[in-house]
N, C-alpha and C positions, 0 to 999 in steps of 0.2 A: 362767117359761114353764111351762107344765104340756106334759109330752112324751110321746107314744105312739110307740113303737119297734115297727115288724112287721117281724120277722126271717122273709127270705125267700130261703133257697143256692138256687142252681141246679143242685148236684148230686144230686138224691135218689135214692137206690139202689131203695127198695121201690117208691116211685111215680114213675118219670121225670116231669119237669117238671110236678109236682102243683100248685105254686103257681100256674100257667097254664092247668092242664086245666079244661076247661069242665065245670061242673057245674048242671043245672038252669037252663041259658042263661045262665051266666056263668062268668068266670075264680075258683078258687076263692078268690084272694087278694083280689076284690073283695068278698066277704063280710066279711071283715075292715075291710077299710077302711073299708065302707059303716057298718058299726057303730060305729066310731071317730067319724065323720063325723057321724053321726045322734046319737051322744051328748053332741053339744055339752061333752063333758068337757075338749076338747084345744086347745091353742094351735096346735101344731105336729103332725101327723103324718105319720110317716116310714116308709118300708121301707131295712130295710139289706141291700142283695144284693149278689151277685158277678156277678149276671146282667144282660145287656144288655137282654133281651126282657122280662124280669120287671118289669126297670126302667120302660120303656116301658110296659105294661100298669099297673103302678102310678099313674102319672102320668095314665094315663087314667082311671082310677076319683076321681081327688081328691089321691092322694096325693103327699108330696114325695118327690124321692129326691137328697139334696141329696151324698151320697157317695157311690162305689160300695166296699163290703166288701174290705179287705184279704186278699190269697189267706191267711194264715195263721187267717182266721177264714172260711174258706169250704169246709172240709172235712169230714171226716167225724167228725172228734175234737173240735170246735172244740164249747162251750157256749155255752149260750144268755146267762148269766150276763157271759162277754167280750165277746160281739157288745151287750150291750144296754151296758156298758161303755164301749166304744168309741164309741158313739153319744154319750152322755153326753160322753165327753172331746172329741169334734169339735166339739158345741156349747161347751162350754168353751173350747177354744181359739176359736171365732170370737166370742168376749166374749158370749154367749147362754146363760148357765149355767141348765140348769131347774132348777126350783123342787121338780118333781115328775116321774115319770118311769112310764110303765104300758108293761110289754111285751104285748101282744098277739099272741096266735098264731092 
């Protein structure tokens, strides 16, 4: 499976709620999701988030949110690599090990 992981934490400090802020007519996260969908490169496009509102917006653009990100990966100190690793491990646990993974910001 070719997996696209889009990280979207709810607690941004510099621009609060940036992932769902409207920019040129749509939520910012929508641009990443649309690019992933339009590329036709992925079998699964997921958003890794800790925020229910971001999850709902992501789903409305066609991404999946198969899990909510754990608290230890949803703070100012959590890096992108551990977030993507968590997503890969989640799919491994479901018996759907990704063969290729892309992190799209």
